[in-house]
C-alpha positions, 0 to 999 in steps of 0.5 A: 777430702770428704769421702777420704775421711769417711773412709778413714772414719769407716775403717777406724770403727771396724767396717771390715772387722765386723764393726757397727756404724751410728748413723743419724737421721741426717746422715744415712749410710750408703753403699757404693760400688766400684764399677771397676773391679780389682786384679789380685796383687795389681790393685788392691785398693778398691776405687769409688765409682764417680759416675751418678748411675744408679748401676755404676754403684751398689754391687761388689765393693761395700764402701762406707760414706755418708749421703752428705759426703757422697753428695759433695763429691758427686757435684765435683766429680760428675761434671768432669768425668761423666760428662755427655758426649758433646754435639760436636761429637755426635755429629763427627759420628753421624758423619763418618756413618754417612760416609761408611754408608755412601761408601757402601752404596758406591761399591754396590753401584760399581758392582752392578754397573760393571755386571750389566758391562760384562753381560753386554760384553759377553752376549756381543762376543756369543752373537758375532763368534756364534754367527761366524761358526754358524756360518762355516759349519751349519749344524745348529744342534752340534753347535748348540750341544758343544756350547751346553758341553763347555757351560758343563765343564765350567760349572764342574769347575766351579763347584770342584774348586768351590768358586761356588758352593755346590747344591744338595739336590733331591730327586723330586727336585731334578724331576721339577727341573726336568720340564724347564730344562727341555725348554731351555734346551729347545729355546737355545736351539731355535736361536741357534737355528735362526742365527744360522739362517738370517742376520743377528739383528734380524733374530734379535728384532724377532726376539723382541717379541717376547712380552708378547708371549709371555702375556699370551702364555701367562693369561692362558696357563696362569690365568693373569689377566694383563691391564689395558697399559700393558696390552697397549704396550704390545701394539708397537712391539707386533708392529715394528717387528712386522715393519722390520721383517717386510724390509729384511734383506736376509729374511727367510721363513726358516729364520723367521719361525726358528726366532718365534719358537725361540720366544715361545719355549723361552716364555714357556719356561717362565710359566713353567717355572711359575706353575710348578713352583720348583722348591729350593733348598738354601743351597739351590739358587738362581745361579745353581739352578742354572748351572743344573739346567745347563748339565741337564740340557747337555745330557738331553741334547746329545742323543738328538745331535748324534741321531740328527747330525752324527759326529761331524765337529771333528778335526778330519770332518772339519779338514774334510769340507775345507775349514780351518780347525784351529779357527773354528775350534777357537770361535767355538769355544769363545762362543761357548764360554761367552754362551755360559757366561753371559746367562750367568751373569744374568742371574746375578743380576737378577739376584741384585735387582727387581725383574723390571729393571732386569727386563729393561736392562735386557731391552738395552742388551738387545740394542747394543747387540743389534748395533754392534752386529750391524757395525761388525758385519756390515749389514746393509739397514734401509730406514724403514728396517731400522725404523721398525727395529726402533718401534719394536725395542721402544715397545718393549721398554714400554711393556718394561715400565707398565709392568711396574703399574699396580691397580690400586686397591678399591676402597670400601666406598668403591 
């Protein structure tokens, strides 16, 4: 009511008409603003701002009221209109945020778990179907190049349908990737050569020695000196592989050295990637880098396939050696798709977790593949062979954990 009186009094003395207002020392005029602008022809009457905020006040609408009138009006309205949110409301908002965060964390965890499951599933199917194909059709170079061809088709379809953004690659990047593609090609070729000669379980037991070659090559070419814990973790790996090799029923030197050569080449790829430090643009992430390496590997291995094994993966040749074309083609296609899928999922996981976590997951993957292959192919396993494999895999797990240990920074007192 006092504000209304002040407004009517201001109107009488001609506030809007250029009149003047006399003020006493006790009642100095102040200007109040409306924080809600009026819209033309909808609400022509200005509104007083009833919040005590300084910004709510003095901007657009020069409504005159006395300080005493404003103070009395403020006491009545501020308590009801400009009240702060209650503690209950704040608690509810916090609980909603926490629930939203928990939901996002659960979604990420489920997605990561699904990726690990697909990684193990694709790798298991690849090893089983690949072993069947190599056993019936012992041409590892042809089979390896066919798998790169399937991967190349998958990559091109992925880029052409824009399921994944195609990269913009420079000639300098291609030259830097070329050594990586070479060792990637050799690594997969040696793996298939080993799988064609010995049992799947034994090949993966030998490939458990990858940490040994990683430490050795890093020390020789990168100057990285391993800590004592890492060196100690290599002992059970080497000892376990040696024990498993001595008691392996399917042991032969061709399969053994092929698996060892696969370890050497794959770990050389990791060292080369650090040594060369491939420059990546925004579009060249790990998945696109793997896709480029796959395409390059196909073209690198194609001449060697024609030179060493010729054109043998044809219906005419398969029928001439008494093989069922449909069965071989189906198994080779499934192995090729799983070959590309498990490696791509592996890179997707690597983008989401640390290298140590990925290494532990890779150790678990070997256990899954070994157990699945032993059960599927009904491979006889002696107790000493199982013990050697278990010791080697335990050593790999210990190596992955010790990689997390970092030396304590030296203090000034030291």
